[in-house]
Every structure is written in structure tokens, then in C-alpha cells.
SEFI-246212 format. One record per residue (C-alpha): residue in one letter; x, z, y. Coordinates in steps of 0.25 Angstrom, whole numbers, always signed. Each point is the difference from the previous one (the first is absolute). Layout:
BEGIN
   aa      c1      c3      c2
    A       X       Z       Y
...
//
This chain:
BEGIN
   aa      c1      c3      c2
    M      +0      +0      +0
    T      +5      -4     +14
    G      +0     +10     +11
    S      -7      -2     +14
    R      +0     -13      +7
    I      +3      -4     +14
    I     -11      -8      +6
    G      +4      -1     +15
    T     +13      +2      +8
    G      +2      +2     +15
    S     +11      +3     +10
    A      +2      +4     +15
    L     +13      -1      +8
    P      +3      +6     +14
    R      -2     -10     +12
    R     +15      +1      +4
    I     +11      -8      -7
    V     +14      +5      +2
    T     +11     -11      -3
    N     +14      +3      -4
    A      +5      -5     +13
    E      -9     +10      +8
    L      +6     +11      -9
    A     +14      -5      +3
    Q      -2      +3     +15
    K      -3     +15      -3
    V     +10      +3     -12
    D     +14      -5      -4
    T      -5     -11     -10
    S      -3     -15      +0
    D     -10      -9      -6
    E     +11      -6      -9
    W      +4     +14      -5
    I     -14      +4      -3
    T      -4     -13      -7
    A     +12      -1      -8
    R      -1     +15      -6
    T     -15      +1      -1
    G      -7     -13      +1
    I      -9      +6     +12
    R      -2      -9     +12
    Q     -12      +8      +7
    R      -9     +12      -2
    H     -13      +5      +6
    I      +0     +13      +8
    A     -12      +8      +3
    E      -4      +2     +15
    P      -5     +13      +5
    D     -15      -3      -4
    E      +4      -4     -14
    T      +1     +11     -10
    T      +1      +0     -15
    S     -15      +3      -1
    T      -3     -12      +9
    L      +8     -10      -8
    A      -5      +6     -13
    I     -15      -2      +5
    A      +3     -14      +4
    A      +6      -3     -14
    A     -11      +7      -7
    R     -11      -8      +7
    A      +8     -13      -3
    A      +1      +3     -15
    L     -15      +4      +0
    A      -4     -14      +7
    D      +9      -7     -10
    A      -6      +7     -12
    G     -14      -3      +6
    V      -5     +15      -2
    E      -5     +10      +9
    A      +7     +13      +4
    S     -11      +8      -5
    S      +4      -4     -14
    I     +14      +7      +1
    G      +0     +13      -7
    L     +15      +2      +1
    I     +11      -2     +10
    V     +14      +3      -3
    L     +10      -3     +11
    A     +15      +0      -1
    T      +8      +4     +12
    A     +12      +7      +5
    T      -4      +0     +14
    P     -14      +6      +1
    D      -8      +1     +13
    N      +0     +15      -2
    T      +6     +10     -10
    F     -14      +2      -4
    P     -11      -4      -2
    A      +4     -12      -9
    T      +0     -13      +7
    A      -9      -5     -11
    T     -11      +8      +6
    K      +1      -7     +13
    V      -1     -13      -7
    Q     -12      +5      -8
    A      -7      +5     +13
    A      +3     -14      +7
    L      -6      -8     -11
    G     -12     +10      -1
    C      +1      +3     -15
    N      +1     +15      +1
    G      -2      +9     -12
    G      +9      -7     -10
    I     +14      +3      -4
    A     +11      -2     +11
    F     +14      +5      +0
    D     +15      -4      +4
    V     +11      -3     -10
    A     +15      +3      +5
    A     +10      -8      -8
    V      +6      -8     +11
    C      +3     -15      -3
    S      -6      +2     -14
    G     -12      +6      +5
    F      -9     -12      -2
    L      +3      +0     -14
    Y      -2     +15      -2
    A     -13      -2      +7
    L      -5     -12      -8
    A      +4      +7     -13
    T      -8     +13      +5
    A     -12      -8      +4
    D      +0      -8     -13
    S      +0     +13      -8
    L     -11      +6      +8
    L      -9     -13      -2
    R      +3      +0     -15
    T      -6     +14      -1
    G     -13      -4      +8
    M      +3      +9     +12
    A      -3     -13      +8
    K      -4     -14      -2
    R      +8      -6     +11
    A     +12      +4      +9
    L      +8      -4     +12
    V     +15      +1      -3
    I      +8      +0     +13
    G     +15      +0      +4
    A      +1      +2     +15
    E     +12      +4      +9
    T      +5      +2     +14
    F     +14      +2      -4
    S      +5      -3     +14
    R      -4     +14      +4
    I     +10      +6      -9
    L     +12      -9      +3
    D     +12      +4      +8
    W      +1     -12      +9
    E     +15      +3      +2
    D      +3      -1     -15
    R      +3     -15      -3
    T      +1      +3     -15
    T     -15      +4      +0
    C      -8      -5     +12
    V      +3     -15      -3
    L      -6      +1     -14
    F     -15      +5      +2
    G     -13      -4      +6
    D     -14      +4      +1
    G     -13      -6      -7
    A     -11      +3     -11
    G      -5      -7     -12
    A     -12      +3      -9
    V      -7      -4     -13
    V     -14      +2      -5
    L      +1      +5     -14
    E     -12      +0     -10
    A      -1      +8     -12
    P      +3      -8     -13
    L     -12      -6      -8
    A      -4      +6     -13
    E      +5     -12      -8
    T     +13      -6      +4
    D     +12      -6      -7
    A     +15      -3      +4
    G      -5     -13      +6
    S     -10      +7     +10
    P      +4      +3     +14
    G      +5     +14      +2
    I     +12      +9      +0
    L      +7      -2     -14
    G     +11     +11      +2
    T      +6     +10      +9
    R     +13      +8      +1
    L      +3     +10     +10
    H     +13      +9      +2
    A      +7     +10     +10
    D     +13      +6      +1
    G      +1     +12     +10
    D     +15      +1      -2
    Q      +2     -12      +9
    H      -7      +6     +12
    D     +12      -1      +9
    L      +1     -15      -1
    L     -12      -3      +7
    Y      -9     +10      +7
    V      -6      +5     +14
    D      +8     +11      +6
    G     -13      +8      +5
    G     -13      +5      -4
    P     -11     +11      +3
    S      +6     +10     -10
    S     +15      -2      +3
    T      +2      -4     +14
    Q     -14      -1      +6
    T      +4     -14      +5
    V      -3     -14      -5
    G     +15      -3      -2
    H      +7     -14      -2
    V      +3      -8     -12
    R     +14      +2      -6
    M      +6      -9     -10
    R     +12      -3      -8
    G      -2     -15      -1
    P     +11      -4     -11
    E      -5     +11      -9
    V     -14      -3      +1
    F      +3     -15      -3
    R      +7      +3     -13
    H     -11     +10      -5
    A     -11     -10      +5
    V      +5     -12      -9
    V      +2      +8     -12
    N     -13      +8      +1
    L      -9     -12      +3
    A      +6      -8     -11
    D      -2     +11     -10
    V     -14      +3      +4
    L      -4     -15      -1
    R      +6      +0     -14
    E      -8     +12      -4
    V     -14      -6      +5
    L      +4     -13      -7
    E      +3      +7     -13
    D     -13      +8      +1
    T      -9     -12      +2
    G      +8     -10      -9
    V      +2      -9     +11
    T     +13      -7      +2
    A      +7      -3     +14
    D      -2     -15      -1
    Q     -15      +2      -2
    L      -1      +6     +14
    D      -6      -9     +10
    W      +3      +9     +12
    V      +8     +12      +4
    V      -4      +8     +12
    P     +10      +9      +4
    H      +2     +11     +10
    Q      +6      -8     +12
    A     +12      +9      +3
    N     +12     -10      +0
    A      +1     -14      -4
    R     +13      +3      -7
    I      -7     +11      -9
    L     -11     -10      -3
    D     +10     -11      -4
    A      +9     +10      -8
    T     -12      +5      -8
    A      -6     -14      -3
    R     +14      -4      -5
    K      +1     +13      -9
    L     -13      -4      -7
    G      +2     -15      -1
    I     -12      -2      +9
    S      +0     -13      +9
    P      +1      +3     +15
    D     -11     -10      +1
    K      -9     +10      -6
    V      +3     +12      +9
    V      -9      +1     +12
    V      +9      +3     +12
    T      -6      +4     +14
    V     +11      +9      +5
    Q      +5     -10     +10
    D     -13      +2      +7
    H      -4     +14      -2
    A     +13      +8      -3
    N      -2     +12      -8
    T     -14      +6      +2
    S      +2     +11     -11
    A     -14      +2      -7
    A      -6     -12      +7
    S     +11      -9      -5
    V      -6      -4     -14
    P     -15      -2      +5
    L      +5      -8     +12
    A      +8      -9      -9
    L     -11      -1     -10
    D     -11      -4     +10
    T     +10     -10      +6
    A      +2      -7     -14
    R     -15      +0      -3
    K      -5      -5     +13
    D     +10     -12      +0
    G      -4      -4     -14
    R     +12      +4      -8
    I      -7     +11      -8
    K     -11      -7      -8
    P     -10      +6     -10
    G      +6      +2     -14
    D     +14      +2      +6
    L      +9     +11      -6
    V      +5      +8     +13
    M     +10     +11      -1
    L      +0     +10     +12
    E     +13      +9      +2
    A      +6     +10     +10
    M     +10     +11      +2
    G      +0     +10     +11
    G      +5     +13      +5
    G      -1     +12      -9
    F      +5      -8      -8
    T     -13      -6      -5
    W      -2     -13      -7
    G     -10      -8      -8
    A      -6     -13      -5
    V     -14      -5      -3
    L      -3     -12      -8
    L     -14      -7      +2
    R      -7     -12      -3
    W      -7      -6     +12
//
């Protein structure tokens, strides 16, 4: 039996686009340096009136419209973010109120760049138990609010945005050829905390803090962990790498995407890449790329699609689904 199926996707990006050339006027960097090392050419940065919740709400509405369903049919909202509007309540509850579907389940998930996969797996599990029939799974971030704009090793890497999917509970009778989630693997390793973290928080410093990262070490862990978790999901489902139609990875760095694909023997032509336009949008990264590839016609019904991500914590995971 396959798991829950995605019936709609949507995304939202801040109005303002910041190019590498504009960043080079503020920090010691250049378009050539950023592009060569990351593949990033621009990113969207939230204006003061744009928040994680406003982006999440816009993406959710787009996903609902794409699915052709009413907000009133949503009984579960799981929102992945590392940059919530408030310490509490959950940003998911703001989305719920804006959509007018109060009374169901709504909560946030904090797993940074892997957050959308954690949220998707959680929503799928709840739908399988009958807790709801239809869910919104959202990844939304305003990472620009926690960047140190004097640190060129981090501020050039990130952007803001949101992506969402409408997830529907699995049908009573399905098989491996039916649309839906086929396999999921999630992991975490808290020993790697100091390689990628934010140096603040309510309980520790009573401040928001800034992103801190040891890039080379993160790169090495990412390539190994992502390749390993992809293999795990392929083994769990009996699917081979050459059977995949598309890989939709977390858009952190073009070199990580290339290295992971080579390690698994996956053609670069099968990897959805949007990092050049969005930069690293953390939990929004995978659903943004998924929406892009579906809307431009690359992902078609029946395709085998692998989602994968790794983020601070470390957390990492992969989800295989049939579209």
C-alpha cells in the first residue's frame, strides 16, 4: 500500500530580488566567487511587511488552488520552519486562521533544511492513522532575518521563500503503481551541532542570533549522508537509481547536488536545480523546487520522484513518491 499522495503544489517568493552584484557592494565578495562556489546567482529577500507566515499563507493558497480543493477540507497543517514569526504560537496556527480552517491540527516542525521532509513524513503518518483526510505541508523561511550580513561565508548563501503541498490520505486499495509516498527515511546526529547552528535562542541568549557554519565540514557530511539515505530508500522500496525520473534535492549548493548525483550514478539531467534563482531557502527549498518542476512540466503523472535534504542538527532524510 502506498502512502498519502500530493494533489497540489504552490510557492511564494518575496518581491525583492538581490543579485550577487548587489551583495558584492556590501561585503567582500563578487558574482564570480559566489557563482563558482555555490551556483547561486540571486536570492529573494523579504521586505519588512513580508514574514514567514505571509509567505506560508500565499504558498498554501496557491497549493489549494492547484489542487482544486477548499481550505475547509484541510484537517492538518504541518509547517516546517527555523524562522517562525513568534517563539509561540506556532506559525502554522497563523496559516490556519488566515485560511479559515480552524479546529483541526496545526503545528510547526523544526528540522531546518530537512524540515519539509520531516513535516511530510509526519503528515503522512497522521493521515494514515485517520487523524485527518487532507493536509497542508509547508516549508517557509525568512532566513535573511538571522543572517550576519558582514559574514560573507554565510550571507551569500541564503534566501527567503515558501513552498507548500496539499497531501491527501491514501486510498483504501493501492499498489506500487499508484500515486503516493513509497518510502521515507529520516535521520539526525546531534554530535554535529557546532558545524551549522544559530548562536542564539530564547533559553540560551534571549536573542534571535545569527547563522554560523563551517562550510567545508558541512559539505563533506552532506555528500556522504545524502548518498547514504538515498540508497536506504531505494533499498526499502526495491527501486534502482536508474529508475528514478527526478531527484528534487535541497538547494544548498550546486556542488553538493553534483557530487551527490555522481556518487549514486544519477544523471545530472534528472536533478531539479533552482539554487541559481532562490539560493538556500532552508525548509522552503524542496517544496519550492518541487513546485517549479511540476509547473514547468518536467514532473508528470506516474514519475518516480526522490526528495532529499540535509540541514543543521544535523538532520537529513529522503522521500520517494510516485507522482
